[in-house]
N, C-alpha and C positions, 0 to 999 in steps of 0.2 A: 183150539190150537192155532197158534199164529207163529210162523217161523220166518224164514227169509222171504220177504214179500216180493211180489212181481213189480210193484210200483215203488219207485224210490221217492225220496223227499223232494227232489228237485225235478220238475217236469221238463227242464231244459238240459238235464244231464243225459248224455248219450251212453246209456247203460243196458240197452236191451237188443236182442237179436231181431232180425227182420222177418220172422216167419209169416206173420199175417200179411205184410205188404207183398211178400213173395207169392202167397196164395192169390191175392187180388190181381197181381200182374199176370199170373198164369191164366186165371179166369178171363182176364181182358184179352190176352193173346188168342185164346180159343174162340172168342167172339169177334176177333179182328178189330178190337178197340185199341187205339193208340193211347198209351198211358203216360207219355213223356210230360204232358202238361200238368199232371198231378204233382210233379216234383219241383215245379217252378218256384224259385225263391226259398226253397227249403235247405239248400246246400247239399242235397242228396243227389247222387247220380243213379239213374235207373239201372245201369249195368252193374252197379255195386250191390244191389239189393240181394242178389243170389250168392254173394260172397259171405262165407261163414264168419269172416273176421269183422264184417261191417256191424257197427252198433249205431242205434238211432235213439233220439230222445222221445219222450212221450208226446211232446208238442209236435215234433216232426211227424210221428206216426199218425196223430190225430188229424193233422192237416191233410196228409195224403189220403187217409180213409174218407174224410168228408168229400174230397174231390172225386174219389173213386165211386162212392155211393151215388153221387149226382150223375156221373158219366155212365155208369152201368145200369142204373134204374131197375134193379132186380129187387123186388120187395122182400124176398126171403133169402137174401144173399148170405147172411150169416149162417143160416141153417144149411145152405148149399155148401159153403166152404167147410164148415165144421163136419158135415157128413162125409166129406172126402178124406178125413184124417184117419190114420191108422197108427199102430205102434211105432212104425219106422219114422213117421213124421215127427215124433217126439225125440228122436235121436238118442243120445246117451241117457237122457232122463227116462224115456220109455223102456230102454233096456234095463236100467237100474230098477224100475218098478217091476218089470217082468221077472227079475232074478231075486226078488224079495221072498222071505219065507211064507208070507201070507198077505192077504189083501190089505189088512190093517196097516202093516209095515209099508206096503206099496203106497198107500195113501200118505203116510208120514213122509216118505221119500219125495213124493210128488209135491207136497207142501214145502218141504225144506229147500227144494231146488226148482221151484216153479219159475223163477226168473230165467233159468236156462232155456225155457220154452218160448220166450218172447211174449209171454202173456201180457195183455193190457188191462186185465182186471186182477185184483188181489183176492186170493181165495183163503178163507179160514174155515176150520172145522168146528161146528157148534153142536153140543149135545142137546138133544130134545128130551122132553119128558114123556114121550110116547114110545120109547124103545127105538127111536130113530136118531140119526145124525144128519146134519145139514152141511153141505158145502156152500158157504155163503160168499158171494162175489161182490166186490165193490170197485168203483172207479172214481177218479177225481171229479169234483164238481164241474171242472172245465170240460169234461167229456160227457156231460149229462145228455146232450143231443145224440150221442153215439151209443148210448147204453142198450137200446134194442139190438143193434147190430152186434155189439160186443158180447152181450148175453147169449144171443143165438149162436155165435161162433164158438164161444167158450163152452157152453153147456152141451152143445151137440158134439163137439170134438171130445169132451170128457166122456160123454156117453159111448162114443166109438172106442175110445181107449179102454174104458172099463169092460166093455163087452169082449174086447180082445183078451183082456187079462183073466176074467172070471167065466166067460162063456156067453153065448148069444141069448141065454135065458135071463140075463140080468135086466131088471126093470125097476126104475125109481118108484118111490111112493107117490111123490108129487113134485111139481116144479112151481116155484113161486117167483113172480116177476114184479118189479116195482114200477111198471108202466102200463098204460092202457092197452087193451087187447087190439092188436093190429088187424088189418083186413084178412091176413092169412093166418089167423089164430088157429084154425083147424090143422094147419101144417105142424104146429107145435105138438098137438095131440097125436098126430100120425107118427112123428119122429120119435117122441119120448115114450109113447104108449102108456101114459099115466095121466092123472088129473093135472091140469094146468090152471093156475090161479094168477090172474093179472091184478093190477092195482094193489099190490101187497107192500108192506113196509120194508121189504128186502128182496134181493135176488138170491134164490137158494134152490139147490137140487137136494131133495130130501130122500134118504134111503134107509132101509131097515138096518139097524145096527149089526144084526147077525152076519151081514155080508163081510164085515171087517174080520171075522174069525175064520174066514175061508182060507185053508192052507193051499199053498202052491206046490204041487208034487214035483215040479221041475227045479225046486230050490237047490242051489249048490252054494255053500258058504264061500268057497274060494272064488268062484265067478262073481258072486254078489259083492265081495270085498274089492275085487279088481275094478268092477264097474263103478262102485261108489267112490273109489279113489279118483277115477277119471272124471266123475261128476264134480267132485270138489276142485279138481284142477281146472276144469272148464269154468267154474264160477270165479275162481281166483285169477284166471289168466288175463281177463280183460277188466281192469278196474274202471269204474265210471269216469267219464271225462266230459268236457263241455262239447257243445255242438260244433264250435269252430275247430276244436282239436280233432274231433272225429272226422269232420269234413276234410281237413288238411291231410290226415292220415290216409283217407280213402283216395284222394287225388295223388298223393305221393306214391302209394303202392303201385299205381299203373305207370309211373314215369321215373322210376328209380334209375333206369339206364341212362336217362338224359341228365342226371344230376341237377334237377331244377333248383333255381334259386328262389329266394323269398318273394322277389318282385313278380316272378312268373306265377307262383302259386297264389299270390294275392289277386292277380288278374284273373286266374282261373276260378277263384271264389267270388269274383265281382266285388272285390274290396280294394281299397288303397293299401299300400304296404304299411303305412302308419296305423291304419285301422286294424289290419291283421295282427300287427305286433301288439297293439293295445288289447285286443280281444283275447289273444293267447295269454298275455300277462294276467288278465282278469281270471283266466282259467288255471293260473298257476303253472304255466309252462312257456316254452319258446319254440321258435321255428327250428333252431338247431337241435334242441332236445328231441323234438318229434321226429325230425329227419333221421337222427342217429338211431332212435328206437325202431323206426320202421326198417332201416337198413340192417340193424342188428338181427331183427327177427327173420328177415328174408335171407340174410347170410347164413344163419343157423339152419334154415330149411334147405338151402342149396348145398351146404356142406354134407348133408346126408346122402347126396347123390355122388357116388364114387366116380362116375364118368366125367364129372366136371372138375377141371383143374382150378387151382387157386386163382390163376390169372383170369380164367373165364368167369369165375364167380365175381371177382372184383369188377370186371367189365359190365356185368349185369347190374351192378350196384352203382355204376356211374364213375368208376375209377379207371383212368387211362393207364396208370402205373400200378403194377402189383405191389410194389413196395409201399405206396401210399395206402393201399387197401390193408396191408398187413399192419401198418402203424395205426390206422383208424380202428381196425378190429381189436387190436390189443388195448387201445384206449377205451373202447366200448365195454370189453369183457374181461380185461386183465390177462388174456391168453392170446397166443398166436392162432391163426385159423387152422393150422395143421394140428395143434394140440386139441382144439375143439373137435375136429374131425375124428381124431383117434379116440377121444373119450366117448364119442357117440351121443352127445347131448342133443 
C-alpha cells in the first residue's frame, strides 16, 4: 500500500513540517549546546523551527541533521529522540489514528497522511507470505549517510505510537535494517524487544498481520470524521513551495508591522534584490504575491479576535491608514474586513 508519500519528488521543495529538527533543537537545549550554526546558509531561522506554519525542504532538513549529529555526537540519538514520542507529538495525525475503528484503519490513515508528521522517510505497507505485514521505509539516495539515524528515529517513534494505540503489549516480529550493525546494536534489541537483522535489502518493521484486525473500543464515527476532515485540511493548507519562497514567508511573518520592502528582505536573506526576484520567478511567484498571501493569512487570524479593531489589525500588518488596509483586504479576498469578521472565516 502506497499513498501520499512523506517524500516529494523535489528535494528542494519546502513541503514538510519541522518536527525532527524541533526535536533535535530541544535535545541540544537540554545539553546546553548552541545549535545556531546548524542553520548557517540554509535560509532557515532557528526561531522559526517551532512555528507550525514553517515548512522546510528535504535538502534543508538533511543539512541541519548532518550538522546536529556531528555536534551532539550521541551514537543512538535516533533511538533517544524516537523513544520520546507519544500520540500527542503526532498532532492531528495521531488523533485521527486514535479515533479510527480498528488498528488496520489507523495504519491506513497514518500512511495516507504521513507527510503531515514531517517524516523524512517514506513508509509503504508490504504483505508478507508468513502471515505478517511489513512497514517498509525508504529515503532518497542523497540521504544514504543519514539512514541509520532516520531509521532509528522513525521506527522507534512508530513503536511508541503503536503501543499507545493498541497497548504496551505490542511487540514486532522483527526489525530489518539495510546497514551494518552499529556499536550500539544491543540498544535496538532492548528498545524493540524483537529480533533485529542488519545488512538486509530493506528497512522494515515486520508485525503479525492479526494486529490489523484489533478493534478500537473508543471508536466514534462522528469524532473520526471530524478529525479526518481536519487532517485533509492540514495537508491541503500549505501547498509545496520552493526554498526561497518558504524563507521569504518565514521572514515576512515576523516583520509584517514594518511593511518591509523587497530590498530589505533580500538583504535579510543575504541575496541581492535581483537574485531574489529571479529565484522567486523560478519558483513561480513574486515578492508582492508572497507578501499579500502572508498578510491575508495573518489578517484572517487577527479578525477572529473581537477585541482588535480594524484600525489595529491594519497597523499590525504595516498599514498606517485603515482605508488603505480595507482596500488591500478587499483586493486580496473580494470582501471588506468587516464582512470577513462577521462570516467567521
